[in-house]
C-alpha positions in Angstrom: 0.0 0.0 0.0 1.1 3.5 -0.7 2.4 5.4 2.4 0.7 8.5 3.5 3.2 11.3 4.0 3.0 15.0 4.6 5.1 17.4 2.5 5.2 21.1 2.0 5.3 21.0 -1.7 5.3 18.4 -4.4 8.7 19.7 -5.7 10.1 19.2 -2.2 8.9 15.6 -2.2 10.5 14.9 -5.6 13.9 16.6 -4.9 14.1 15.1 -1.4 14.0 11.5 -2.7 17.0 9.5 -3.8 14.6 6.7 -4.9 12.4 7.0 -8.0 8.9 8.0 -7.2 5.8 6.5 -8.9 2.9 8.9 -8.5 -0.6 7.5 -8.9 -2.9 10.4 -9.9 -6.5 9.2 -8.9 -9.9 10.3 -7.8 -12.0 8.7 -5.1 -15.0 8.5 -7.4 -13.0 6.7 -10.2 -13.7 3.0 -10.4 -10.6 2.1 -12.5 -8.5 4.1 -10.0 -9.7 1.7 -7.2 -8.7 -1.3 -9.3 -5.3 0.3 -10.0 -4.9 0.8 -6.2 -5.1 -2.9 -5.7 -2.7 -3.6 -8.5 -0.2 -1.1 -7.0 -0.3 -3.0 -3.8 0.7 -6.2 -5.6 3.4 -4.4 -7.7 4.9 -2.8 -4.6 5.9 -6.2 -3.3 7.7 -7.0 -6.5 9.5 -3.6 -6.6 10.7 -4.3 -3.1 11.6 -0.7 -2.0 13.3 0.3 -5.3 10.5 2.8 -5.9 8.4 5.0 -3.6 4.7 5.0 -4.4 2.8 8.2 -3.8 -1.0 8.7 -4.4 -2.3 12.2 -5.3 -6.0 12.9 -5.4 -6.6 15.2 -8.4 -9.7 16.7 -6.8 -7.6 17.8 -3.8 -4.5 18.9 -5.8 -5.8 20.0 -9.2 -2.8 22.3 -9.7 -0.3 19.4 -9.6 -2.5 17.4 -12.0 -2.6 20.3 -14.3 1.2 20.9 -14.1 1.8 17.3 -15.4 -1.0 17.3 -17.9 -3.1 14.6 -16.2 -6.2 14.3 -18.5 -7.2 10.6 -17.8 -7.6 8.6 -14.6 -5.8 6.7 -13.3 -2.5 8.0 -14.6 0.8 6.9 -13.2 3.9 9.1 -13.6 7.4 7.8 -12.8 9.8 10.5 -11.6 13.5 9.8 -11.5 15.9 12.5 -10.3 12.9 14.9 -9.9 12.0 14.5 -13.6 9.1 12.6 -15.2 10.5 9.7 -17.2 7.4 7.7 -17.9 3.6 8.2 -18.0 1.0 5.4 -18.0 -2.7 6.3 -18.6 -5.3 3.8 -17.6 -5.2 0.5 -15.7 -2.1 -1.7 -16.1 -1.6 -5.2 -14.6 0.9 -5.5 -11.8 3.4 -7.6 -13.7 3.3 -5.2 -16.7 3.8 -2.2 -14.3 6.8 -3.9 -12.6 8.4 -4.6 -16.0 7.8 -1.1 -17.2 9.2 0.6 -14.0 12.2 -1.7 -13.9 13.4 -0.4 -17.3 14.0 3.0 -15.6 15.8 1.7 -12.6 
């Protein structure tokens, strides 16, 4: 499961991490987002701490969603060294997600 964490700004979260960050942009009313949440839990075990998973509710943080051109839900964005390196729109199976993320590690 993604860990809840407080931070002053999204940029601070990105720059303060030595580990790549996979951001799950979601909404509570989005059915596919709920499915993706379960898939992320499964993928997290396989990624074994090599990636930090963060969830961002686009209804609570629309400015962050807009900054990264989030137009579909769910959308996953992988950040490495504070920069977005991959973007996945829609639901993706855990094994496919793990394979895709590992290409950037």
